[in-house]
N, C-alpha and C positions, 0 to 999 in steps of 0.2 A: 419245788417252791409253791406254796399255797398263798392265796390272796384273800384279804378280808375287807369289809366295808368300813369307811370312816365313821359311819353312824351306828356301829355296834354289832352288825351282823357278823358273827364269828364263824359262820359256816364256811369251811375252807373250799376254795375253788382253784382249779388249775388255770394256767395262762390261756389256753385255747378257749376255755369257757368264757372268760372275761373279755377276750379279744372280740368275740361276736356280740357280747351282751351290752357293753358300754356302761351305763349306770347300774349300780347294785339295786336289787329289788326294794331295799329300804330307802332309796333315794340318795344313798351315799356314793362315794367314789372308791374305787378299788386301790389298795396298796398292798405290797408284799408283807407277809407276816414279820419279816425282818429284812434289813438291808445287808446284803453280803459285804463282808469287810475285806478291804484290799490293803495288804501290808506292803512294806517298802520293796520286798523282793518281787512281789507280783507287779507292782507299779513299774519297776525296772524292766521286767520281762515284757510287759505291755508296751513300754517305750520301744523296745527292740522290735516287737511285732509290728507296731505302727510304722516305724521307719523302714523296716526291711520287707514287710509283706503288705502293708497298705491299710487304708481306712476300713475296707470291708472285713479284713481279718480282725482288726481291733473291735469292730462292731460285733462280730461273732463271739469273741472272747467275753465281752461284757454282757451281751444278750443271753449267752448260754448260762450265766449265773441265775437268770430269772426265768428262763424258758427250758423246762425239762420234759415237756410233753410233745415236743417235735424232735424227731431223731436228729442226732448231731450232723450227719451228712446233709440232711435236708435243710437244716437251719443255716449251715455254712453256705450251701448253694443259694439260698434266698438272699443272704447278705452279699454274696459275690454278684448275684444278678442285679441287685439294687444299686450298689455303690460303684459305678463304672465311670470312666472318663467320657464315654459316649453320652451318658445321662447327665453328668454334672459338669461337662466342659473342661475338666482338668482331673488328672490322676490324683492330685493332692486332695480333692473333694472340698476341704475346708482350709485353704491356705491362710497363714497369718501374714498381715501386712503392717509394717511399722508406720505409725502416724506421726508421733512426736515423742519427746523424752518421756518414757514411762508408760505410754499408751500405745496399744496395738489394736488392730481391727481383725476379728476373725471373719473371713469372708464366707458367709453361709448362704449366699444368694446365687449360686452357680447352676441351680437346677432348672427344670423346664419352665417354671413360672416366675423365675427371678426373685424368689423369696425363700427365707429360711425354712418355711413350712415344708418345702419339697424334701428336705432331708429325712423327715419322719414319714411324710405321706407316701413317698415312693416305697418305703419299706412296708407300710401298712397295706398298700394295695397288693403287694406280692404275698403278704401274710394272709390277707383275706382270700385271695384266689386259691392259695395252697390249701387252706383249711376247709373252704367250701367244697373244693373238689374232693378232698379226703372224705367229707361227710355226705357228698352228693346233695347239697342244700343250696339255697339262694339267700341273699341278704339285701335288705333295703336300708340304705344308709340315709339317715336324716341328720343334717348338719346346720350350723349357723355360722355365718362369717361376717367379719367387719372389714374384710378385704382380701387377705392373702390365703386364709384357710380354704376358702371356697374354690379358688382356681387351682390350688395345689391338690386338693382332693379330687377335683374333676379330671385334671390331667393324669393323676395317678390311677383313677378308676375307669377312665373311658376305655371301652372295649373289653374290660375284664369280665370273664365268664361268671355268671351267677350273681352279679352285683348291679344294683340300681342306686343312683345318687339323687336325693332330694335336698337341694341346698337353699336355705333361706338366707336373705341378706336385706338390710334396711334400704328402702328406696332413697336413691340419690345421696347416700352417705359414703360411697366409695369413689375413688378417682375414676375418671373416664377410662383410663387404661385398665384398671382392675375390673370394672364392669365389662369391658369388651373381652377380656380374657375369658370370663365365665360365659357371658350371654351369647358369644359367637360360636360356642360349641354346639354342633348339631347331632352328636351321638345320641342314639335312641335311649341309652341307659342313663342319660344326664338330664335332670330336670331342675331348672332355676326358678326360684320363687322369690319375688321382690315384695317385701312386707312393709306396710305403712307403719313405720315406727323406727326405733333405734336398734342397735345390735342386741341390747339386753332383752328387748321384746322377742327377738328371734331365738335367743338362747333360752328364754323362759318357755317358749313353745316346744323346743326340742326336749327340754326336761319334762314338761307336762306329758308329752307323748310317751317318753321313756318310762314315766311313772305309771302310765296306764298299762298294767301288766297284761291284761287280756288283749288289748290292741297290739301291744309290742310283740307278744308271742304269735298272734294270728298272722301278722304281716312281717314277722322276722325283722324287727327294727334294730339297727345297730348305729353306732356313732363313729365319726372321725374327728370330732372336736377333741381338744386335749383332755376332756373328761375321760377319754379312752386311754387306759394305762399304757397300751402298746405304743401309742404315739409319743407319750411323754418319755417312755423308756428309750426310744430311738434317739431322743434328743440328749440323753445323758452322754452318749458316745462322744459328741463333739466337745464337751467340756474336757474330757481326757485328752483328746487330740490337741486342743488349744493349749492345755497345760504342757504337754510334751514339747510343742513348738516354742512356747514362750520361755521355758526353762533352758532349752538348748540355746536359744538366741541370747539369753542373759547370763549364761554360765561361762566363766573364764576358760580359755582353751586348756590351761594347765589342769584344771579340775576334770575336764572331759577326758584328758589323757590318763588320769589316775582312776577312772572308773565312775566318778561322779556320785559316790555313795552319800557324801555330805549334801549334795544337791537334792537328792530325793528326800532325805530326812529333814532338811531345814528350809529349802527353797519353797516359798509359797507364791501363789498368784492370786489376783482378785479379778472378778468379772463384773462388768456393768451391763445390765440387760434391760433394754426398752420393754416395758411391761404393761399389758392391758388385762389379759385373762390369767396371768400368773403361771402359765404353763411352761414357758421357756425358762424362767428363773427357778421354777420348781424342779426342773430337771437338774439345774445346778445344785439345788438343795440336796437332791438324791445323791449326786456325785460326791458332795461334801460329806454326807452321812456315810457313804461307802468308805471314805478315807482319803479322797483326793485332797491334797493340801491347799485348800482355798482359804485365803485370809478374809476377804469380804465378798459378799454377794450384794451388789448395789442395784436396787430397783429404781429405774428411771421412768417417771410418768410424764404425761403431757398435762394439759389443763384439767383433765379428768384425774384428779389426784387422790382417789380413794385409798390406794395402797400407800402412797407417800404419807397421807394423814395417819394411817394405822401405825406405820413404823416409827413415826415421830410422837404419837400420842397414846397408842394402844386402843384407839376407838376405830372400829370398822363401821362406816356409815355409808350405806348404799344410796346413790342418787336416783331420783326419778328420771323417767325418759325426758321430761321437760328440762331437767337440770343437768343432762348429759351434753357436754359441749361438742359442737361440730368443729373439728380442728384440722390443721394441715398435716397431722400425723394420724390419719383416720383409723388405722388398724388398732389404735390404742384408745379409741373413743368408747370405752367400756366402764361401767360403774358397778358391775357384779362380777368379781373375779372368781370364776368357778374353781380353778385349781388351788385357790387360797385355802380351801377347806382341807386339802391334803397337808399343807404346812401346819395349820392350826391343830390338826389331829396329832402331829408329832410334838408340837409346842406344848400341848396339854397332856403329854404322857400317854397318848393313844387312848384317851378316854372317849369311847364312842358315844356314850350317853350324853356327855357334856357337849360334844360336837353337834349331836342331833338337836340338843336344846338351843344351841346358838344359831345354827344354819337353818334349822327347821322352824322352831317356835319363835325365837327372838326376832329374826329377820322378818318373819311373816307379820308379827305384831307391830314392831316399831321401826323396822328397816335399819337396825343398828345393834351392835353389842360392844361392850367395853371391857377390855382385858388389862387396862392400865394398872390395876391393883393386883393383878395375878403375879405371883413370884416369877413365873416362867417368862412373862413379858419383859421384866427388868433384866433378864439374862439373855434376851434374844440376840443382841449383838455379840456377846461373849461366846455363847454356845453355838449359835447358828450362823453368825457372820453377817446378818442382814443389816443394811443401811439403805437410805433412799434419798431421792431428790426429785425436783420437778423442773420441767422445761416448758417455755411458752413459745408462741409463734415468733416473737421477736428474737428469742434465744435461738430458735431453729434457723432462722434466716442468717443470723450472725455467725453461727457455727458452720453452716454450709459454706458461706462466703469465705470465712477464715481458713477452713480446711482446704478449700480449692485454691485460694490465692497463695497461701504460705507453703502448702505441701503438694499441690497439684493433684489432690485426691478429692473426687466428687462423691459425696455421700447422700443417702436419701434422708427424708425428714425424720423418720423414727431413729435411725442410726445417729442423726444429729442430736436428738434428745439424749441418747446414750453418751455421746462424747461430751456434751455440756455438763452432764451430771458426773461423769467419770473424772473430769478435771477437778471437781470439788472433793474427791475422795481418794486422791493419790497418797500413797505412802512411800517414803524413800526405800529403794531397793526391792520393791514389790511390783512386778509387772502388772499393769491393769489392762485386761482384755475387754474391749467393747464388742458385744455380739452384733454384727451387722444384721440388719433386718430384711432389706430388699435393695434392689438396684434403683438408682435415682429416676429412671425413665417412668417408673410406676407413679411418680408424683411430679410430673413435668412442670405443672403450673407453678408450684412453689419453688422449684429449682430456677425457673426463669425469673421469678421475683427476687431470688437471692443473688444470682450471678449474671442475669441478663441474657442467657441463652438456654436452649433446650439441651438436656443431656443426650448422650449417644443412645441410639436405639438399635438393638439387635435386629439383623436383617429379617428374621422370621416374624417379627412383630410390626414391620412397616405397614401402615394402613389398617391396623387391627380395629381402630375405633369406627371405621367406615363399613365393617363387615355386617351382614345381616345378623339380627339378634333373635334369640328364642328364649322368652322369659314370660312367666305368668305373675301378675300382680294380685295381691290379696291383702285383706285386713289382718291385723295381728290377732288372729282368732284360731285357737287350737282346733276347734271343730272343722274349720275350713281346710286346714292343712291335713287333718285326718282324712277328710273326704277326698282330697286331691290324691293322697297316697293310695287310698282304696281303689279309686277310679283307674289309676295307672298301674296297678298291680293285678288288675283283673285279667 
């Protein structure tokens, strides 16, 4: 499998090259030259693999379609090492829980940092360590986080040989629990940088450093944000796992006894995904392009509604830092959705020159572009299944309170955004799976506001906010972050 850039560079690269590289040299994001197609027979075989051999083997089956420059035994061993009950607290890894008629929650927050990012980041850490050892090289990871990416990356990379992490985050824009998870780590290879600004400023710094090819090569800069294809690829797996669980749960027992062929050919599911940077839902798009029977991919935003606006109007309008709202679902306080470029590349027939003009020139000049008159936009829902909706702080509180009081299920603020929007997009006979984002303890203040008490806290995180912290504060300045990296790589 070869990979190309969304901005037109057709020079084919293999998986392990782009694993360590992050952004393409032309500033684009990598995608495979084509999406492998999964037919009904393969889907049924994978269903059996998942139920009989587990999540790790399903991950191997899917990843091996995209990764052919790691020997099969090694790739299988990496998957088996990553997806264990010891790491994720359950052998099911991503169990499905029924919320209410038609709506299910896929529990993605069983990992070390209690957020869905662990599912991809744990794999990424093991892939990095494997490939760096094979090459005898080192890697300096530069990342940006609005909350959960940072802690997931740091927990996955701490102690890894040949890897340093430089993680930027916006000052005081994360919950106290999220900050404590990151800043309390004392590992020598972990560096936290608190930036005066918002997440988009951090993300812009990461992209600017990645686009300085001389600096990038000298200091061997890589990324763990979802601009790294390997991370997004890992997320594709749990869409298949969710589908298998939902269709088993919603299929009459008589059909199961007859082999379920009609189920595979006709049963569809929908997914609602709380979305800020578009990485999680973009993985769903990839799964759908592969042939997973997805009816709708519903994008749920908070008050930062850039993506909701696009799917309703065709206009993509980036907000300034001053216009990016600080909300109670802070991991979605994003106004520049990096992974959105991957979807637009597919939407426009993989026209790299057009994508470069939009994401390079148009956004730089005006901060917006308009695809409302493009024929492909009018077919977005029919061809790609995308719909969208928005949730506010009041919606969040009401949804958390309702889910707890009626169903005894406590959900975090981002998942609440997803549940609120999912209820608006239900179809009869089509299971709707809401992608859980994190455990409620990460956003305790809002949970208290909603139900009057703190959520349960895992024992290993008791008192985490009071631990000593190691963090460096700096302005949103590319030169400053470069100097910091250079100093700590000496």
